[in-house]
Backbone as CSV, one residue per row, in Angstrom:
resi,resn,N_x,N_y,N_z,CA_x,CA_y,CA_z,C_x,C_y,C_z
1,MET,0.839,-1.176,0.000,0.000,0.000,0.000,0.881,1.235,0.000
2,VAL,0.570,2.170,-0.892,1.307,3.415,-1.005,0.398,4.543,-0.544
3,VAL,0.841,5.281,0.470,0.080,6.426,0.964,0.843,7.671,0.541
4,ALA,0.331,8.342,-0.487,1.036,9.486,-1.068,0.044,10.366,-1.803
5,ASP,0.378,11.649,-1.886,-0.441,12.578,-2.651,-0.455,12.166,-4.121
6,SER,-1.493,12.565,-4.822,-1.637,12.177,-6.229,-0.502,12.713,-7.088
7,GLY,0.138,13.797,-6.672,1.235,14.359,-7.440,2.603,13.860,-7.038
8,ASP,2.661,12.870,-6.160,3.937,12.363,-5.665,4.557,11.411,-6.693
9,ARG,5.659,11.815,-7.332,6.288,11.002,-8.383,6.826,9.687,-7.826
10,ILE,7.386,9.719,-6.621,7.927,8.499,-6.029,6.809,7.493,-5.778
11,GLY,5.707,7.966,-5.224,4.588,7.078,-4.968,4.102,6.403,-6.234
12,HIS,3.964,7.165,-7.320,3.492,6.590,-8.576,4.512,5.614,-9.157
13,ALA,5.797,5.932,-9.049,6.837,5.042,-9.564,6.820,3.711,-8.835
14,ILE,6.648,3.754,-7.514,6.610,2.520,-6.728,5.383,1.685,-7.096
15,CYS,4.254,2.339,-7.280,3.050,1.609,-7.688,3.296,0.840,-8.976
16,ARG,3.930,1.489,-9.942,4.192,0.822,-11.226,5.162,-0.343,-11.059
17,GLN,6.220,-0.139,-10.261,7.210,-1.197,-10.058,6.577,-2.421,-9.410
18,LEU,5.793,-2.215,-8.376,5.170,-3.337,-7.677,4.188,-4.063,-8.588
19,ALA,3.419,-3.299,-9.360,2.468,-3.914,-10.282,3.199,-4.734,-11.344
20,ASP,4.338,-4.210,-11.825,5.123,-4.943,-12.823,5.650,-6.265,-12.270
21,ARG,5.855,-6.333,-10.959,6.320,-7.567,-10.328,5.167,-8.531,-10.025
22,GLY,3.962,-8.140,-10.389,2.810,-9.006,-10.174,2.241,-8.934,-8.771
23,LEU,2.635,-7.919,-8.014,2.137,-7.779,-6.644,0.936,-6.835,-6.611
24,PRO,-0.063,-7.150,-5.802,-1.211,-6.241,-5.692,-0.800,-4.961,-4.973
25,VAL,-1.184,-3.828,-5.499,-0.814,-2.560,-4.890,-2.018,-1.624,-4.898
26,ARG,-2.165,-0.898,-3.831,-3.216,0.106,-3.713,-2.578,1.425,-3.305
27,ALA,-3.122,2.495,-3.811,-2.645,3.832,-3.453,-3.781,4.603,-2.793
28,HIS,-3.437,5.337,-1.739,-4.431,6.138,-1.033,-3.900,7.543,-0.801
29,GLU,-4.787,8.509,-0.964,-4.457,9.898,-0.653,-4.405,10.062,0.863
30,PRO,-3.357,10.710,1.386,-3.276,10.910,2.843,-4.505,11.603,3.420
31,SER,-5.048,12.564,2.708,-6.161,13.344,3.257,-7.435,12.525,3.441
32,ARG,-7.501,11.323,2.825,-8.700,10.503,2.914,-8.559,9.336,3.884
33,LEU,-7.426,9.222,4.573,-7.188,8.047,5.419,-8.230,7.894,6.520
34,ALA,-8.674,8.981,7.094,-9.634,8.891,8.202,-10.969,8.317,7.752
35,SER,-11.245,8.360,6.458,-12.521,7.849,5.940,-12.458,6.376,5.557
36,LEU,-11.260,5.782,5.605,-11.123,4.376,5.224,-11.488,3.459,6.390
37,ALA,-12.139,2.347,6.072,-12.459,1.341,7.090,-11.194,0.548,7.406
38,THR,-10.752,0.596,8.653,-9.515,-0.085,9.049,-9.738,-0.957,10.278
39,THR,-9.011,-2.079,10.306,-9.031,-2.974,11.462,-7.592,-3.347,11.789
40,LEU,-7.216,-3.179,13.038,-5.841,-3.455,13.461,-5.856,-4.359,14.678
41,ASP,-5.104,-5.481,14.586,-4.874,-6.300,15.767,-3.399,-6.695,15.771
42,GLN,-3.014,-7.617,16.614,-1.606,-7.968,16.753,-1.035,-8.639,15.507
43,ASP,-1.879,-9.271,14.710,-1.417,-10.077,13.593,-1.719,-9.495,12.221
44,SER,-2.587,-8.518,12.133,-2.968,-8.042,10.811,-3.459,-6.604,10.846
45,PHE,-3.381,-5.979,9.678,-3.893,-4.631,9.453,-4.711,-4.705,8.173
46,VAL,-6.001,-4.446,8.288,-6.917,-4.567,7.161,-7.475,-3.194,6.824
47,VAL,-7.368,-2.796,5.563,-7.862,-1.506,5.100,-8.830,-1.739,3.949
48,GLU,-10.058,-1.275,4.131,-11.097,-1.443,3.109,-11.229,-2.910,2.690
49,GLY,-11.144,-3.800,3.672,-11.339,-5.223,3.424,-10.128,-5.955,2.893
50,GLU,-9.001,-5.274,2.717,-7.795,-5.892,2.173,-6.679,-5.890,3.205
51,ARG,-6.050,-7.058,3.386,-4.960,-7.169,4.343,-3.705,-6.495,3.790
52,VAL,-3.064,-5.709,4.619,-1.902,-4.935,4.204,-0.632,-5.641,4.676
53,GLY,0.332,-5.817,3.759,1.596,-6.459,4.114,2.780,-5.520,4.049
54,ALA,2.649,-4.412,3.304,3.752,-3.466,3.153,3.179,-2.079,2.902
55,VAL,3.883,-1.070,3.404,3.417,0.312,3.267,4.588,1.218,2.921
56,LEU,4.380,2.057,1.927,5.266,3.194,1.690,4.521,4.431,2.166
57,TRP,5.022,5.038,3.224,4.345,6.156,3.886,5.023,7.459,3.470
58,ARG,4.348,8.212,2.623,4.896,9.475,2.124,4.124,10.640,2.726
59,VAL,4.008,10.619,4.028,3.230,11.631,4.744,4.124,12.253,5.815
60,MET,4.177,13.562,5.855,4.965,14.254,6.864,4.074,14.711,8.017
61,PRO,4.651,14.818,9.211,3.880,15.314,10.354,3.196,16.641,10.031
62,GLY,1.992,16.766,10.506,1.235,17.992,10.263,0.277,17.886,9.097
63,ALA,0.409,16.833,8.285,-0.504,16.661,7.157,-1.901,16.313,7.670
64,TRP,-2.913,16.839,6.997,-4.280,16.524,7.374,-4.684,15.194,6.759
65,LEU,-5.273,14.345,7.600,-5.655,13.000,7.183,-7.166,12.816,7.188
66,SER,-7.914,13.891,7.398,-9.350,13.755,7.672,-10.196,14.704,6.842
67,ALA,-9.896,14.811,5.552,-10.720,15.639,4.670,-12.151,15.123,4.656
68,GLY,-13.104,16.042,4.660,-14.510,15.659,4.625,-15.176,15.596,5.986
69,PHE,-14.380,15.590,7.050,-14.957,15.600,8.391,-15.397,17.020,8.764
70,GLU,-16.325,17.097,9.688,-16.735,18.396,10.200,-15.535,19.098,10.843
71,PRO,-15.429,20.413,10.705,-14.275,21.128,11.271,-14.018,20.826,12.738
72,GLY,-15.059,20.675,13.516,-14.894,20.401,14.931,-14.373,19.005,15.219
73,ASP,-14.497,18.102,14.249,-14.058,16.716,14.436,-12.704,16.430,13.799
74,GLN,-12.211,17.332,12.982,-11.024,17.042,12.192,-9.784,16.809,13.041
75,SER,-9.592,17.622,14.062,-8.382,17.477,14.876,-8.338,16.107,15.552
76,PHE,-9.476,15.679,16.117,-9.541,14.366,16.761,-9.329,13.256,15.733
77,ALA,-10.023,13.357,14.595,-9.910,12.326,13.559,-8.480,12.248,13.029
78,ASN,-7.845,13.386,12.901,-6.471,13.426,12.423,-5.532,12.691,13.370
79,THR,-5.659,12.998,14.652,-4.793,12.382,15.662,-5.024,10.883,15.750
80,GLU,-6.278,10.466,15.761,-6.592,9.041,15.864,-6.126,8.267,14.625
81,THR,-6.305,8.865,13.465,-5.890,8.196,12.228,-4.379,8.017,12.184
82,ALA,-3.654,9.062,12.556,-2.186,8.957,12.588,-1.754,7.872,13.560
83,ALA,-2.387,7.802,14.732,-2.015,6.801,15.734,-2.244,5.387,15.203
84,VAL,-3.352,5.166,14.521,-3.659,3.832,13.985,-2.628,3.430,12.935
85,TRP,-2.355,4.308,11.985,-1.436,3.964,10.909,-0.003,3.823,11.403
86,LEU,0.439,4.733,12.247,1.805,4.628,12.765,1.961,3.375,13.613
87,GLY,0.935,3.043,14.408,0.979,1.823,15.202,1.003,0.582,14.322
88,ALA,0.184,0.571,13.280,0.132,-0.580,12.371,1.471,-0.793,11.685
89,MET,2.107,0.286,11.291,3.363,0.168,10.548,4.533,-0.285,11.417
90,ARG,4.369,-0.254,12.718,5.440,-0.708,13.610,5.260,-2.172,14.004
91,THR,4.260,-2.855,13.449,4.041,-4.257,13.786,4.878,-5.153,12.876
92,PRO,5.260,-6.349,13.350,6.098,-7.249,12.537,5.443,-7.703,11.244
93,ALA,4.116,-7.687,11.184,3.421,-8.184,10.000,3.595,-7.263,8.791
94,ILE,4.008,-6.031,9.021,4.079,-5.052,7.942,5.513,-4.587,7.743
95,CYS,5.946,-4.576,6.494,7.218,-3.955,6.129,6.890,-2.529,5.701
96,ALA,7.288,-1.569,6.502,6.896,-0.184,6.249,8.122,0.701,6.048
97,VAL,8.047,1.515,5.027,9.094,2.494,4.752,8.616,3.850,5.244
98,ASN,9.399,4.418,6.133,9.088,5.648,6.850,7.956,5.440,7.854
99,ALA,8.112,4.375,8.635,7.229,4.120,9.768,7.765,4.921,10.944
100,TYR,7.359,6.157,11.034,7.908,7.043,12.048,7.542,6.595,13.455
101,SER,8.494,6.753,14.347,8.200,6.552,15.763,7.366,7.728,16.259
102,ALA,6.780,7.573,17.439,6.018,8.688,18.019,6.928,9.901,18.225
103,THR,8.183,9.653,18.599,9.127,10.757,18.794,9.332,11.531,17.507
104,ALA,9.520,10.817,16.397,9.738,11.491,15.116,8.475,12.202,14.646
105,TRP,7.334,11.527,14.765,6.086,12.108,14.263,5.717,13.356,15.046
106,TYR,5.680,13.240,16.369,5.237,14.383,17.173,6.372,15.376,17.433
107,GLY,7.592,14.983,17.081,8.715,15.922,17.138,8.933,16.634,15.825
108,GLY,8.076,16.379,14.842,8.128,17.093,13.591,9.039,16.499,12.536
109,ALA,9.694,15.347,12.819,10.593,14.706,11.851,11.629,15.686,11.325
110,GLN,12.190,16.483,12.231,13.182,17.488,11.860,14.534,17.162,12.488
111,TRP,15.523,18.001,12.218,16.898,17.680,12.539,17.153,17.294,13.999
112,PRO,16.574,17.943,15.003,16.843,17.494,16.379,16.513,16.025,16.611
113,VAL,15.420,15.546,16.003,15.024,14.142,16.154,16.063,13.231,15.516
114,TRP,16.464,13.553,14.272,17.414,12.695,13.571,18.807,12.801,14.202
115,ARG,19.167,13.970,14.658,20.482,14.136,15.284,20.598,13.265,16.537
116,ASN,19.561,13.275,17.366,19.583,12.441,18.571,19.597,10.958,18.214
117,LEU,18.824,10.587,17.192,18.795,9.186,16.763,20.183,8.738,16.308
118,LEU,20.825,9.537,15.455,22.135,9.167,14.936,23.173,9.101,16.052
119,ARG,23.112,10.019,16.979,24.081,10.010,18.085,23.899,8.771,18.953
120,ARG,22.652,8.334,19.142,22.412,7.108,19.914,23.024,5.904,19.222
121,HIS,23.101,5.944,17.901,23.703,4.851,17.137,25.190,5.100,16.868
122,GLU,25.751,6.082,17.553,27.180,6.398,17.459,27.610,6.781,16.047
123,VAL,26.703,7.457,15.330,27.028,8.024,14.024,27.487,9.463,14.242
124,ARG,28.574,9.831,13.621,29.119,11.172,13.823,28.229,12.225,13.163
125,VAL,27.941,13.290,13.911,27.145,14.398,13.392,27.955,15.686,13.508
126,SER,27.612,16.664,12.683,28.326,17.933,12.690,28.131,18.653,14.021
127,PRO,29.206,19.266,14.548,29.062,20.041,15.788,28.202,21.274,15.558
128,MET,27.378,21.593,16.546,26.511,22.770,16.444,26.531,23.506,17.769
129,ARG,26.202,24.777,17.722,26.093,25.571,18.943,24.861,26.445,18.866
130,LEU,24.385,26.876,20.025,23.209,27.736,20.088,23.637,29.191,20.141
131,GLY,22.947,30.032,19.383,23.242,31.451,19.407,24.357,31.831,18.455
132,GLN,24.887,33.014,18.661,25.902,33.560,17.768,27.209,32.797,17.873
133,PRO,27.862,32.462,16.731,29.148,31.776,16.775,30.260,32.695,17.245
134,GLY,31.424,32.116,17.449,32.574,32.896,17.905,33.134,33.773,16.807
135,ALA,34.291,34.380,17.103,34.878,35.369,16.205,35.270,34.775,14.859
136,THR,35.527,33.477,14.818,35.947,32.848,13.568,34.769,32.577,12.644
137,GLY,33.564,32.899,13.124,32.345,32.392,12.500,32.176,32.637,11.026
138,GLN,32.287,31.576,10.268,31.737,31.513,8.923,30.514,30.607,9.036
139,ALA,29.676,30.907,10.018,28.625,29.966,10.392,27.439,30.020,9.447
140,CYS,26.726,28.910,9.401,25.471,28.805,8.665,24.370,28.447,9.651
141,TRP,23.155,28.726,9.238,21.980,28.464,10.060,21.172,27.360,9.393
142,LEU,20.841,26.342,10.160,19.994,25.255,9.669,18.657,25.333,10.397
143,PRO,17.658,25.993,9.811,16.349,26.066,10.474,15.799,24.676,10.748
144,LEU,15.100,24.534,11.875,14.615,23.215,12.265,13.604,22.656,11.278
145,SER,12.934,23.531,10.537,11.918,23.059,9.604,12.432,23.003,8.168
146,ALA,13.763,23.087,7.988,14.325,23.101,6.643,15.419,22.055,6.522
147,PHE,15.913,21.873,5.305,16.954,20.879,5.052,18.096,21.485,4.239
148,ALA,18.171,22.822,4.225,19.241,23.522,3.526,19.799,24.610,4.436
149,MET,21.082,24.908,4.241,21.740,25.911,5.059,21.350,27.316,4.597
150,HIS,21.279,28.234,5.562,20.907,29.620,5.285,21.918,30.554,5.940
151,PRO,22.044,31.787,5.424,22.911,32.767,6.097,22.425,33.019,7.524
152,LEU,23.353,33.287,8.397,23.014,33.510,9.801,22.391,34.889,9.995
153,PRO,21.285,34.986,10.743,20.725,36.307,11.056,21.691,37.109,11.937
154,ASP,21.333,38.348,12.215,22.234,39.169,13.023,22.292,38.655,14.459
155,GLU,23.224,39.193,15.223,23.523,38.673,16.558,22.319,38.705,17.478
156,ALA,21.541,39.792,17.448,20.397,39.921,18.356,19.367,38.836,18.094
157,VAL,19.085,38.592,16.807,18.105,37.561,16.463,18.632,36.177,16.829
158,SER,19.903,35.920,16.542,20.496,34.617,16.832,20.422,34.298,18.315
159,LYS,20.754,35.290,19.145,20.731,35.067,20.594,19.311,34.941,21.118
160,ALA,18.416,35.783,20.619,17.039,35.763,21.114,16.358,34.437,20.807
161,LEU,16.624,33.873,19.629,15.991,32.627,19.216,16.833,31.399,19.546
162,ALA,18.026,31.621,20.128,18.948,30.511,20.409,19.121,29.640,19.171
163,ILE,19.391,30.295,18.054,19.499,29.600,16.773,20.670,28.628,16.791
164,ALA,20.425,27.424,16.266,21.482,26.416,16.161,22.320,26.717,14.921
165,THR,23.623,26.883,15.123,24.508,27.218,14.008,25.657,26.222,13.929
166,THR,26.278,26.192,12.764,27.449,25.357,12.568,28.399,26.061,11.618
167,GLU,29.683,25.813,11.790,30.677,26.344,10.856,31.037,25.316,9.786
168,CYS,30.389,24.160,9.827,30.599,23.136,8.802,29.799,23.500,7.554
169,THR,30.263,23.036,6.423,29.568,23.293,5.165,29.224,21.970,4.482
170,PRO,28.096,21.936,3.765,27.720,20.702,3.066,28.735,20.349,1.990
171,SER,29.081,19.084,1.890,30.021,18.653,0.858,29.428,17.596,-0.068
172,ALA,28.474,16.838,0.410,27.878,15.770,-0.401,26.553,15.348,0.216
173,SER,25.763,14.672,-0.577,24.528,14.084,-0.069,24.310,12.750,-0.759
174,ALA,23.526,11.899,-0.130,23.251,10.582,-0.688,21.870,10.122,-0.247
175,LEU,21.235,9.328,-1.087,19.947,8.751,-0.744,20.151,7.494,0.083
176,ALA,19.445,7.407,1.185,19.452,6.213,2.032,18.109,5.520,1.861
177,VAL,18.137,4.308,1.327,16.898,3.582,1.045,16.974,2.205,1.687
178,CYS,16.125,1.992,2.680,16.044,0.704,3.378,17.422,0.230,3.832
179,GLY,18.171,1.114,4.442,19.450,0.750,5.032,20.623,0.751,4.093
180,GLN,20.408,1.062,2.814,21.492,1.111,1.847,21.650,2.518,1.283
181,VAL,22.899,2.898,0.988,23.172,4.166,0.316,23.189,3.892,-1.178
182,LEU,22.355,4.627,-1.937,22.204,4.372,-3.359,22.963,5.385,-4.204
183,GLY,23.541,4.898,-5.297,24.151,5.774,-6.279,25.282,6.608,-5.746
184,HIS,26.043,6.080,-4.812,27.087,6.858,-4.162,28.168,5.913,-3.676
185,ALA,29.411,6.362,-3.777,30.504,5.576,-3.195,30.440,5.759,-1.689
186,ALA,29.684,4.915,-1.049,29.305,5.144,0.348,30.484,4.997,1.292
187,SER,30.694,6.027,2.103,31.656,5.925,3.187,31.026,5.126,4.317
188,SER,31.859,4.720,5.256,31.333,3.975,6.402,30.383,4.840,7.219
189,HIS,30.610,6.159,7.245,29.743,7.046,8.021,28.368,7.180,7.372
190,LEU,28.357,7.306,6.039,27.065,7.369,5.353,26.298,6.068,5.511
191,GLN,26.986,4.944,5.383,26.316,3.661,5.530,25.789,3.478,6.952
192,ALA,26.559,3.930,7.928,26.108,3.838,9.318,24.861,4.684,9.534
193,ALA,24.817,5.847,8.910,23.640,6.709,9.034,22.419,6.046,8.394
194,ALA,22.603,5.462,7.194,21.494,4.785,6.524,20.975,3.620,7.367
195,SER,21.879,2.863,7.964,21.493,1.719,8.796,20.755,2.176,10.045
196,ALA,21.235,3.251,10.662,20.582,3.765,11.869,19.177,4.262,11.569
197,LEU,19.005,4.965,10.458,17.682,5.447,10.080,16.725,4.286,9.804
198,TRP,17.205,3.268,9.082,16.360,2.113,8.759,16.011,1.330,10.013
199,ASP,16.921,1.266,10.968,16.644,0.598,12.229,15.453,1.228,12.944
200,GLN,15.234,2.517,12.701,14.109,3.229,13.304,12.946,3.416,12.327
201,GLY,12.963,2.660,11.222,11.832,2.674,10.311,11.907,3.675,9.184
202,VAL,12.962,4.486,9.166,13.067,5.524,8.131,13.801,4.929,6.936
203,GLY,13.046,4.562,5.909,13.615,3.832,4.791,13.858,4.645,3.549
204,LEU,13.515,5.919,3.565,13.747,6.766,2.400,14.064,8.169,2.870
205,ALA,15.324,8.570,2.709,15.764,9.890,3.166,17.021,10.292,2.412
206,ARG,17.286,11.571,2.398,18.554,12.070,1.870,19.411,12.525,3.046
207,VAL,20.655,12.052,3.064,21.589,12.382,4.143,22.622,13.361,3.601
208,LEU,22.766,14.484,4.286,23.724,15.518,3.910,24.914,15.452,4.856
209,VAL,26.129,15.432,4.306,27.329,15.343,5.139,28.240,16.539,4.882
210,ASP,29.114,16.815,5.867,30.065,17.914,5.734,31.419,17.395,5.241
211,ASP,32.417,18.275,5.241,33.739,17.902,4.726,34.405,16.797,5.535
212,ASN,33.992,16.636,6.781,34.568,15.609,7.643,33.749,14.330,7.646
213,GLU,32.787,14.231,6.722,31.908,13.067,6.616,31.016,12.900,7.841
214,CYS,30.793,14.002,8.550,29.806,13.994,9.632,28.448,14.383,9.051
215,VAL,27.390,13.821,9.608,26.051,14.112,9.098,25.623,15.506,9.536
216,LEU,25.222,16.299,8.550,24.835,17.682,8.778,23.320,17.859,8.793
217,ALA,22.617,17.004,8.053,21.155,17.104,7.999,20.579,15.827,7.409
218,VAL,19.296,15.592,7.691,18.548,14.469,7.121,17.235,15.013,6.583
219,ASP,16.951,14.722,5.325,15.700,15.132,4.699,14.851,13.890,4.457
220,PRO,13.766,13.687,5.229,12.954,12.478,5.071,11.951,12.547,3.917
221,ALA,11.922,13.670,3.200,11.043,13.792,2.030,11.856,14.393,0.887
222,PRO,12.863,13.662,0.409,13.819,14.247,-0.535,13.261,14.450,-1.939
223,ALA,13.754,15.498,-2.583,13.485,15.672,-4.007,14.328,14.666,-4.776
224,CYS,13.806,14.192,-5.901,14.492,13.133,-6.656,14.385,13.403,-8.148
225,ASN,15.467,13.086,-8.864,15.411,13.147,-10.318,15.014,11.774,-10.869
226,ASP,14.972,11.650,-12.174,14.510,10.395,-12.777,15.431,9.220,-12.443
227,ASP,16.743,9.460,-12.427,17.678,8.386,-12.073,17.473,7.944,-10.624
228,ASP,17.267,8.922,-9.750,16.984,8.597,-8.343,15.752,7.723,-8.237
229,LEU,14.689,8.122,-8.957,13.426,7.390,-8.885,13.588,5.940,-9.313
230,ALA,14.366,5.723,-10.365,14.569,4.353,-10.839,15.264,3.511,-9.776
231,ARG,16.310,4.068,-9.151,17.048,3.315,-8.129,16.200,3.101,-6.874
232,ILE,15.474,4.128,-6.472,14.613,4.009,-5.291,13.537,2.953,-5.527
233,SER,12.881,3.039,-6.672,11.803,2.098,-6.980,12.309,0.659,-6.976
234,HIS,13.477,0.446,-7.565,14.029,-0.907,-7.628,14.322,-1.435,-6.227
235,ARG,14.952,-0.627,-5.403,15.312,-1.063,-4.053,14.068,-1.318,-3.191
236,LEU,13.106,-0.413,-3.227,11.900,-0.608,-2.418,11.114,-1.817,-2.902
237,SER,11.066,-2.004,-4.196,10.359,-3.174,-4.728,11.003,-4.466,-4.250
238,GLU,12.333,-4.503,-4.229,13.039,-5.685,-3.729,12.665,-5.976,-2.280
239,VAL,12.687,-4.938,-1.448,12.416,-5.114,-0.024,10.967,-5.550,0.207
240,PHE,10.037,-4.891,-0.456,8.629,-5.257,-0.299,8.358,-6.663,-0.824
241,ASP,8.925,-6.962,-1.977,8.722,-8.273,-2.590,9.198,-9.385,-1.654
242,ALA,10.391,-9.198,-1.079,10.949,-10.220,-0.181,10.051,-10.416,1.044
243,HIS,9.560,-9.315,1.603,8.709,-9.409,2.801,7.386,-10.081,2.479
244,LEU,6.762,-9.679,1.374,5.457,-10.232,1.032,5.539,-11.714,0.672
245,CYS,6.600,-12.072,-0.045,6.756,-13.487,-0.426,7.062,-14.358,0.790
246,ALA,7.817,-13.799,1.737,8.135,-14.555,2.958,6.908,-14.773,3.814
247,GLY,5.976,-13.797,3.750,4.771,-13.910,4.569,3.733,-14.812,3.959
């Protein structure tokens, strides 16, 4: 099952790949999830009468999942729907790509969440400090809701907002798909980052590293070109196919 907006190129590519392999695939718009009939127990997750074995989740925290509900009911329906799907995707019966933990989902799936995750797995991350950098500062600002470096605001703003800054600069990026680094001569640090993310259910992300091969940022909803899409689709299809056939 692919949960993605109708304009999501990755979602459509995966649907085609799975169908070409002879596997049944269904696609659902995130905004309609609250309206779907779902049943969840310890052994199975059933959506609209069909048992689900694998999920590609292309939904970021904050997305509305309850279109069509009364305005007063939407917030509750949104929260309950997210809880059901995130819980289902963490069960052994389902192979899920981007099965966010509660920490990632309710923490916004932004850099503080990924930085703490990587550090717990002993993956090196770029050093950062709060507020204005020292006199040597050629610092950049990485907003918590972004995945690209920005010029640092002036000193008053930096101190008032306790902005996280770094003097490291991006040097490379790579796609991490189901624990593997794709299309890149993967260093041990990049591979460790991909493995750590997959261990926590994050199976599709772009990892940005600095000159020292420390992780500078993680983008869980990466932009992709056609070559990226082909490699991603092939890898995800392999993983889903293996899980479904084993089950």
